[in-house]
MMTF fields as JSON, N, C-alpha, C and O atoms, coordinates in Angstrom:
{
  "mmtfVersion": "1.0.0",
  "mmtfProducer": "UNKNOWN",
  "numBonds": 343,
  "numAtoms": 344,
  "numGroups": 86,
  "numChains": 1,
  "numModels": 1,
  "chainsPerModel": [1],
  "groupsPerChain": [86],
  "chainIdList": ["A"],
  "bondAtomList": [4, 2, 8, 6, 12, 10, 16, 14, 20, 18, 24, 22, 28, 26, 32, 30, 36, 34, 40, 38, 44, 42, 48, 46, 52, 50, 56, 54, 60, 58, 64, 62, 68, 66, 72, 70, 76, 74, 80, 78, 84, 82, 88, 86, 92, 90, 96, 94, 100, 98, 104, 102, 108, 106, 112, 110, 116, 114, 120, 118, 124, 122, 128, 126, 132, 130, 136, 134, 140, 138, 144, 142, 148, 146, 152, 150, 156, 154, 160, 158, 164, 162, 168, 166, 172, 170, 176, 174, 180, 178, 184, 182, 188, 186, 192, 190, 196, 194, 200, 198, 204, 202, 208, 206, 212, 210, 216, 214, 220, 218, 224, 222, 228, 226, 232, 230, 236, 234, 240, 238, 244, 242, 248, 246, 252, 250, 256, 254, 260, 258, 264, 262, 268, 266, 272, 270, 276, 274, 280, 278, 284, 282, 288, 286, 292, 290, 296, 294, 300, 298, 304, 302, 308, 306, 312, 310, 316, 314, 320, 318, 324, 322, 328, 326, 332, 330, 336, 334, 340, 338],
  "bondOrderList": [1, 1, 1, 1, 1, 1, 1, 1, 1, 1, 1, 1, 1, 1, 1, 1, 1, 1, 1, 1, 1, 1, 1, 1, 1, 1, 1, 1, 1, 1, 1, 1, 1, 1, 1, 1, 1, 1, 1, 1, 1, 1, 1, 1, 1, 1, 1, 1, 1, 1, 1, 1, 1, 1, 1, 1, 1, 1, 1, 1, 1, 1, 1, 1, 1, 1, 1, 1, 1, 1, 1, 1, 1, 1, 1, 1, 1, 1, 1, 1, 1, 1, 1, 1, 1],
  "groupList": [{"groupName": "MET", "atomNameList": ["N", "CA", "C", "O"], "elementList": ["N", "C", "C", "O"], "formalChargeList": [0, 0, 0, 0], "bondAtomList": [1, 0, 2, 1, 3, 2], "bondOrderList": [1, 1, 2], "singleLetterCode": "M", "chemCompType": "L-PEPTIDE LINKING"}, {"groupName": "ALA", "atomNameList": ["N", "CA", "C", "O"], "elementList": ["N", "C", "C", "O"], "formalChargeList": [0, 0, 0, 0], "bondAtomList": [1, 0, 2, 1, 3, 2], "bondOrderList": [1, 1, 2], "singleLetterCode": "A", "chemCompType": "L-PEPTIDE LINKING"}, {"groupName": "ASN", "atomNameList": ["N", "CA", "C", "O"], "elementList": ["N", "C", "C", "O"], "formalChargeList": [0, 0, 0, 0], "bondAtomList": [1, 0, 2, 1, 3, 2], "bondOrderList": [1, 1, 2], "singleLetterCode": "N", "chemCompType": "L-PEPTIDE LINKING"}, {"groupName": "VAL", "atomNameList": ["N", "CA", "C", "O"], "elementList": ["N", "C", "C", "O"], "formalChargeList": [0, 0, 0, 0], "bondAtomList": [1, 0, 2, 1, 3, 2], "bondOrderList": [1, 1, 2], "singleLetterCode": "V", "chemCompType": "L-PEPTIDE LINKING"}, {"groupName": "ILE", "atomNameList": ["N", "CA", "C", "O"], "elementList": ["N", "C", "C", "O"], "formalChargeList": [0, 0, 0, 0], "bondAtomList": [1, 0, 2, 1, 3, 2], "bondOrderList": [1, 1, 2], "singleLetterCode": "I", "chemCompType": "L-PEPTIDE LINKING"}, {"groupName": "PRO", "atomNameList": ["N", "CA", "C", "O"], "elementList": ["N", "C", "C", "O"], "formalChargeList": [0, 0, 0, 0], "bondAtomList": [1, 0, 2, 1, 3, 2], "bondOrderList": [1, 1, 2], "singleLetterCode": "P", "chemCompType": "L-PEPTIDE LINKING"}, {"groupName": "SER", "atomNameList": ["N", "CA", "C", "O"], "elementList": ["N", "C", "C", "O"], "formalChargeList": [0, 0, 0, 0], "bondAtomList": [1, 0, 2, 1, 3, 2], "bondOrderList": [1, 1, 2], "singleLetterCode": "S", "chemCompType": "L-PEPTIDE LINKING"}, {"groupName": "ASP", "atomNameList": ["N", "CA", "C", "O"], "elementList": ["N", "C", "C", "O"], "formalChargeList": [0, 0, 0, 0], "bondAtomList": [1, 0, 2, 1, 3, 2], "bondOrderList": [1, 1, 2], "singleLetterCode": "D", "chemCompType": "L-PEPTIDE LINKING"}, {"groupName": "ARG", "atomNameList": ["N", "CA", "C", "O"], "elementList": ["N", "C", "C", "O"], "formalChargeList": [0, 0, 0, 0], "bondAtomList": [1, 0, 2, 1, 3, 2], "bondOrderList": [1, 1, 2], "singleLetterCode": "R", "chemCompType": "L-PEPTIDE LINKING"}, {"groupName": "GLN", "atomNameList": ["N", "CA", "C", "O"], "elementList": ["N", "C", "C", "O"], "formalChargeList": [0, 0, 0, 0], "bondAtomList": [1, 0, 2, 1, 3, 2], "bondOrderList": [1, 1, 2], "singleLetterCode": "Q", "chemCompType": "L-PEPTIDE LINKING"}, {"groupName": "LYS", "atomNameList": ["N", "CA", "C", "O"], "elementList": ["N", "C", "C", "O"], "formalChargeList": [0, 0, 0, 0], "bondAtomList": [1, 0, 2, 1, 3, 2], "bondOrderList": [1, 1, 2], "singleLetterCode": "K", "chemCompType": "L-PEPTIDE LINKING"}, {"groupName": "GLY", "atomNameList": ["N", "CA", "C", "O"], "elementList": ["N", "C", "C", "O"], "formalChargeList": [0, 0, 0, 0], "bondAtomList": [1, 0, 2, 1, 3, 2], "bondOrderList": [1, 1, 2], "singleLetterCode": "G", "chemCompType": "PEPTIDE LINKING"}, {"groupName": "LEU", "atomNameList": ["N", "CA", "C", "O"], "elementList": ["N", "C", "C", "O"], "formalChargeList": [0, 0, 0, 0], "bondAtomList": [1, 0, 2, 1, 3, 2], "bondOrderList": [1, 1, 2], "singleLetterCode": "L", "chemCompType": "L-PEPTIDE LINKING"}, {"groupName": "GLU", "atomNameList": ["N", "CA", "C", "O"], "elementList": ["N", "C", "C", "O"], "formalChargeList": [0, 0, 0, 0], "bondAtomList": [1, 0, 2, 1, 3, 2], "bondOrderList": [1, 1, 2], "singleLetterCode": "E", "chemCompType": "L-PEPTIDE LINKING"}, {"groupName": "PHE", "atomNameList": ["N", "CA", "C", "O"], "elementList": ["N", "C", "C", "O"], "formalChargeList": [0, 0, 0, 0], "bondAtomList": [1, 0, 2, 1, 3, 2], "bondOrderList": [1, 1, 2], "singleLetterCode": "F", "chemCompType": "L-PEPTIDE LINKING"}, {"groupName": "THR", "atomNameList": ["N", "CA", "C", "O"], "elementList": ["N", "C", "C", "O"], "formalChargeList": [0, 0, 0, 0], "bondAtomList": [1, 0, 2, 1, 3, 2], "bondOrderList": [1, 1, 2], "singleLetterCode": "T", "chemCompType": "L-PEPTIDE LINKING"}, {"groupName": "TYR", "atomNameList": ["N", "CA", "C", "O"], "elementList": ["N", "C", "C", "O"], "formalChargeList": [0, 0, 0, 0], "bondAtomList": [1, 0, 2, 1, 3, 2], "bondOrderList": [1, 1, 2], "singleLetterCode": "Y", "chemCompType": "L-PEPTIDE LINKING"}, {"groupName": "HIS", "atomNameList": ["N", "CA", "C", "O"], "elementList": ["N", "C", "C", "O"], "formalChargeList": [0, 0, 0, 0], "bondAtomList": [1, 0, 2, 1, 3, 2], "bondOrderList": [1, 1, 2], "singleLetterCode": "H", "chemCompType": "L-PEPTIDE LINKING"}],
  "groupTypeList": [0, 1, 2, 3, 4, 4, 5, 6, 6, 5, 7, 7, 8, 9, 10, 4, 10, 11, 1, 12, 9, 13, 14, 6, 2, 6, 12, 15, 8, 4, 13, 1, 13, 9, 7, 12, 9, 10, 13, 4, 12, 10, 11, 12, 13, 13, 7, 16, 7, 12, 5, 10, 10, 16, 0, 8, 10, 3, 1, 8, 3, 14, 17, 10, 9, 2, 12, 2, 13, 14, 10, 1, 13, 1, 0, 13, 3, 13, 7, 4, 16, 13, 6, 4, 3, 7],
  "groupIdList": [1, 2, 3, 4, 5, 6, 7, 8, 9, 10, 11, 12, 13, 14, 15, 16, 17, 18, 19, 20, 21, 22, 23, 24, 25, 26, 27, 28, 29, 30, 31, 32, 33, 34, 35, 36, 37, 38, 39, 40, 41, 42, 43, 44, 45, 46, 47, 48, 49, 50, 51, 52, 53, 54, 55, 56, 57, 58, 59, 60, 61, 62, 63, 64, 65, 66, 67, 68, 69, 70, 71, 72, 73, 74, 75, 76, 77, 78, 79, 80, 81, 82, 83, 84, 85, 86],
  "secStructList": [7, 7, 1, 7, 7, 7, 7, 7, 7, 2, 2, 2, 2, 2, 2, 2, 2, 2, 2, 2, 2, 2, 2, 2, 2, 2, 2, 2, 2, 2, 2, 2, 2, 2, 2, 2, 2, 2, 2, 2, 2, 2, 2, 2, 2, 2, 2, 2, 7, 7, 7, 2, 2, 2, 2, 2, 2, 2, 2, 2, 2, 2, 2, 2, 6, 7, 2, 2, 2, 2, 2, 2, 2, 2, 2, 2, 2, 2, 2, 2, 2, 2, 2, 2, 2, 7],
  "xCoordList": [-129.883, -129.035, -129.895, -130.666, -129.727, -130.518, -129.843, -129.104, -130.184, -129.704, -128.403, -128.096, -127.513, -126.15, -125.506, -125.666, -124.906, -124.286, -122.849, -122.138, -122.359, -120.96, -120.325, -120.82, -119.174, -118.621, -118.225, -117.854, -118.316, -118.018, -116.753, -116.393, -115.871, -114.504, -113.647, -113.645, -112.827, -111.845, -111.047, -110.827, -110.59, -109.598, -110.406, -109.859, -111.479, -112.099, -112.445, -112.184, -112.979, -112.957, -111.877, -111.955, -110.595, -109.423, -109.04, -108.427, -109.393, -109.224, -110.09, -109.659, -111.236, -112.282, -111.72, -111.736, -111.264, -110.53, -109.54, -109.351, -108.764, -107.537, -107.817, -107.116, -108.827, -109.276, -109.733, -109.391, -110.517, -111.057, -109.817, -109.841, -108.817, -107.655, -106.989, -106.574, -106.89, -106.28, -106.99, -106.388, -108.373, -109.24, -109.031, -108.804, -109.122, -108.819, -107.514, -107.425, -106.493, -105.275, -105.203, -104.44, -105.87, -106.15, -106.748, -106.354, -107.801, -108.472, -107.64, -107.807, -106.75, -105.752, -104.847, -104.541, -104.346, -103.427, -104.176, -103.646, -105.425, -106.302, -106.303, -105.851, -106.776, -106.814, -105.577, -105.612, -104.5, -103.199, -102.878, -102.344, -103.155, -102.969, -103.905, -103.571, -105.162, -105.975, -105.335, -105.257, -104.936, -104.284, -103.063, -102.908, -102.274, -101.149, -101.727, -101.327, -102.632, -103.187, -103.733, -103.66, -104.305, -104.765, -103.477, -103.481, -102.51, -101.449, -100.701, -100.325, -100.548, -100.03, -100.632, -99.975, -102.103, -102.917, -102.739, -102.73, -102.614, -102.582, -101.168, -101.064, -100.197, -98.992, -98.82, -98.11, -99.652, -99.561, -100.267, -99.948, -101.417, -102.156, -101.361, -101.448, -100.626, -99.958, -98.71, -98.439, -97.897, -96.753, -96.902, -96.079, -97.944, -98.117, -99.463, -99.716, -100.36, -101.659, -102.427, -103.127, -102.307, -103.042, -104.185, -103.967, -105.422, -106.617, -106.581, -106.292, -106.88, -107.024, -108.153, -107.931, -109.299, -110.311, -109.884, -110.173, -109.16, -108.836, -107.567, -107.469, -106.684, -105.538, -105.922, -105.315, -106.904, -107.3, -107.889, -107.681, -108.5, -109.097, -107.854, -107.774, -106.922, -105.684, -105.014, -104.701, -104.777, -104.146, -104.819, -104.167, -106.106, -106.904, -106.545, -106.145, -106.696, -106.521, -105.101, -104.815, -104.176, -102.761, -102.546, -101.873, -103.173, -103.15, -103.73, -103.15, -104.807, -105.508, -105.043, -105.372, -104.299, -103.818, -105.073, -105.032, -106.085, -107.223, -107.829, -109.043, -106.76, -107.249, -108.226, -109.171, -108.042, -109.043, -110.374, -111.313, -110.552, -111.86, -112.465, -113.655, -111.513, -111.979, -112.513, -113.573, -111.825, -112.34, -113.683, -114.601, -113.804, -114.884, -116.09, -117.181, -116.0, -117.02, -117.422, -118.62, -116.497, -116.812, -117.451, -118.239, -117.213, -117.893, -119.34, -120.243, -119.52, -120.982, -121.704, -122.842, -121.113, -121.76, -122.338, -123.468, -121.257, -121.526, -122.677, -123.533, -122.705, -123.603, -124.959, -125.944, -125.042, -126.434, -126.893, -128.086, -125.929, -126.216, -126.913, -128.009, -126.154, -126.544, -127.903, -128.752, -128.132, -129.554, -130.619, -131.788, -130.342, -131.468, -131.729, -132.867, -130.615, -130.677, -130.817, -131.493, -130.273, -130.374, -131.836, -132.081],
  "yCoordList": [-29.55, -28.446, -27.603, -28.136, -26.166, -25.221, -25.187, -24.282, -26.169, -26.19, -25.82, -25.084, -26.347, -26.143, -27.366, -28.375, -27.492, -28.695, -28.633, -27.71, -29.642, -29.678, -30.596, -31.705, -30.148, -31.157, -32.486, -32.581, -33.438, -34.789, -35.26, -36.347, -34.457, -34.991, -34.505, -33.352, -35.663, -35.273, -34.137, -33.276, -34.064, -32.923, -31.622, -30.633, -31.546, -30.213, -29.915, -28.775, -30.716, -30.604, -30.135, -29.239, -30.794, -30.377, -28.909, -28.195, -28.524, -27.165, -26.127, -24.987, -26.458, -25.652, -25.624, -24.561, -26.632, -26.584, -25.782, -25.042, -25.792, -24.979, -23.518, -22.71, -23.147, -21.879, -21.428, -20.316, -22.228, -21.756, -21.585, -20.664, -22.379, -22.299, -20.914, -20.174, -20.555, -19.172, -18.159, -17.136, -18.208, -17.294, -17.052, -15.934, -18.177, -18.007, -17.446, -16.656, -17.809, -17.176, -15.768, -15.079, -15.258, -13.856, -13.015, -11.917, -13.805, -13.051, -13.236, -12.329, -14.08, -13.958, -12.855, -12.224, -12.529, -11.505, -10.165, -9.227, -10.137, -8.782, -8.699, -7.671, -9.695, -9.503, -9.05, -8.258, -9.501, -9.008, -7.699, -7.002, -7.232, -5.9, -4.783, -3.624, -5.411, -4.588, -4.344, -3.246, -5.471, -5.485, -4.409, -3.589, -4.485, -3.583, -2.25, -1.435, -1.902, -0.534, 0.088, 1.297, -0.827, -0.536, -0.239, 0.592, -0.998, -0.74, 0.619, 1.389, 0.796, 2.138, 3.288, 4.263, 3.221, 4.315, 4.325, 5.405, 3.297, 3.335, 4.007, 4.68, 3.771, 4.316, 5.813, 6.491, 6.367, 7.699, 8.392, 9.548, 7.698, 8.414, 8.376, 9.317, 7.273, 7.31, 8.122, 8.751, 8.183, 8.852, 10.39, 11.209, 10.709, 12.147, 12.822, 13.957, 12.052, 12.514, 12.895, 13.908, 12.055, 12.319, 11.392, 10.181, 11.872, 10.894, 9.962, 10.298, 8.661, 7.589, 8.005, 7.933, 8.417, 8.893, 9.63, 9.241, 10.751, 11.575, 11.016, 11.22, 10.367, 9.813, 8.927, 8.889, 8.129, 6.946, 7.8, 7.401, 8.778, 9.577, 10.2, 10.114, 10.817, 11.319, 10.267, 10.438, 9.065, 7.955, 7.626, 7.367, 7.636, 7.203, 8.195, 7.86, 9.639, 10.666, 10.568, 10.679, 10.355, 10.229, 9.18, 9.394, 7.956, 6.866, 7.183, 7.002, 7.616, 7.9, 9.212, 9.464, 9.965, 11.236, 12.11, 12.632, 12.163, 12.919, 13.89, 14.007, 14.717, 15.841, 16.811, 17.232, 17.187, 18.126, 17.55, 18.244, 16.352, 15.591, 15.589, 15.862, 15.215, 15.102, 16.507, 16.529, 17.668, 18.947, 19.21, 19.596, 18.959, 19.312, 18.484, 19.054, 17.244, 16.451, 16.983, 17.066, 17.356, 17.971, 19.281, 19.584, 20.092, 21.34, 21.145, 21.918, 19.836, 19.555, 19.138, 19.558, 18.365, 17.928, 19.097, 19.106, 20.15, 21.249, 22.097, 22.558, 22.296, 23.024, 22.411, 23.122, 21.082, 20.366, 20.351, 20.436, 20.24, 20.292, 21.736, 21.861, 22.712, 24.17, 24.439, 25.103, 24.001, 24.113, 23.377, 23.713, 22.487, 21.63, 22.147, 22.385, 22.305, 22.755, 24.282, 24.629, 25.07, 26.488, 26.998, 28.204],
  "zCoordList": [69.915, 69.567, 68.608, 67.81, 68.72, 67.906, 66.339, 65.951, 65.656, 64.256, 64.01, 63.072, 64.901, 64.672, 64.092, 64.778, 63.133, 62.487, 62.901, 62.503, 63.736, 64.08, 63.034, 62.833, 62.311, 61.502, 62.126, 63.296, 61.337, 61.975, 61.655, 62.105, 60.789, 60.496, 61.667, 62.097, 62.189, 63.354, 63.035, 63.886, 61.863, 61.393, 61.436, 61.924, 61.035, 61.233, 62.606, 62.989, 63.419, 64.898, 65.531, 66.371, 65.125, 65.77, 65.396, 66.189, 64.263, 63.788, 64.407, 64.582, 64.727, 65.585, 66.984, 67.605, 67.477, 68.865, 68.879, 69.844, 67.842, 67.851, 67.745, 68.355, 66.985, 66.883, 68.179, 68.581, 68.913, 70.22, 71.19, 72.006, 71.13, 72.025, 71.653, 72.545, 70.214, 69.972, 70.382, 70.708, 70.457, 70.855, 72.365, 72.829, 73.095, 74.532, 74.895, 75.834, 74.203, 74.398, 74.101, 74.778, 73.209, 72.881, 74.117, 74.51, 74.634, 75.789, 76.844, 77.659, 77.207, 78.171, 78.057, 79.069, 76.836, 76.648, 76.899, 77.494, 76.414, 76.79, 78.178, 78.683, 78.973, 80.465, 81.092, 82.034, 80.628, 81.022, 80.735, 81.599, 79.537, 79.236, 79.988, 80.234, 80.296, 81.147, 82.627, 83.177, 83.108, 84.442, 84.403, 85.308, 83.35, 83.195, 83.151, 83.982, 82.283, 82.256, 83.538, 83.76, 84.399, 85.732, 86.734, 87.642, 86.41, 87.266, 86.979, 87.863, 85.721, 85.253, 85.74, 86.104, 85.775, 86.2, 87.724, 88.316, 88.307, 89.815, 90.26, 91.285, 89.453, 89.729, 89.571, 90.314, 88.361, 88.184, 89.137, 89.413, 89.81, 90.813, 92.248, 93.037, 92.501, 93.657, 93.655, 94.679, 92.595, 92.416, 92.109, 92.519, 91.402, 90.982, 91.291, 90.886, 92.056, 92.449, 91.219, 91.215, 90.098, 89.015, 88.93, 88.905, 88.883, 89.045, 88.034, 86.886, 88.379, 87.268, 86.279, 85.07, 86.723, 85.913, 84.734, 83.602, 84.976, 83.934, 83.14, 81.93, 83.789, 83.191, 82.279, 81.209, 82.51, 81.514, 80.234, 79.088, 80.452, 79.234, 78.425, 77.2, 79.204, 78.587, 77.791, 76.613, 78.519, 77.705, 76.415, 75.403, 76.447, 75.112, 74.12, 73.005, 74.549, 73.519, 73.062, 71.87, 74.024, 73.577, 72.538, 71.53, 72.817, 71.97, 70.484, 69.414, 70.671, 69.312, 68.566, 67.407, 69.293, 68.891, 68.245, 67.131, 69.073, 68.636, 69.497, 69.666, 70.139, 70.924, 70.29, 70.957, 69.029, 68.538, 68.567, 68.959, 68.192, 68.218, 69.368, 69.521, 70.435, 71.823, 72.328, 72.954, 72.082, 72.365, 71.856, 72.579, 70.384, 69.749, 70.28, 70.317, 70.678, 71.2, 72.536, 72.805, 73.403, 74.675, 74.605, 75.501, 73.661, 73.384, 72.969, 73.288, 72.086, 71.69, 72.976, 73.188, 73.798, 74.985, 75.958, 76.444, 76.154, 76.791, 76.215, 76.97, 74.953, 74.184, 74.308, 74.504, 74.196, 74.424, 75.786, 76.08, 76.648, 78.172, 78.476, 79.022, 78.066, 78.361, 77.63, 78.223, 76.483, 75.862, 76.486, 76.292, 77.154, 77.818, 79.258, 79.663, 80.006, 81.314, 81.64, 82.609, 80.953, 80.993, 80.686, 80.685]
}
């Protein structure tokens, strides 16, 4: 093993195993939430013809409440693009 010292105490090993189980449970919840997000976007697209690509961005701006920051960043990207391409 690569210089990793595994605790020899059964209690410590059990705590480590518990932490790994908790981490795994967290990943499971994340995966479930990601599936829910995909389903929500799919529903918006099917019900209202709102493209998932854009609604994902709108949802993130809505969540972060950072529309002004989003606009400023888009303007910066546009300015950089135009200065390079034009």
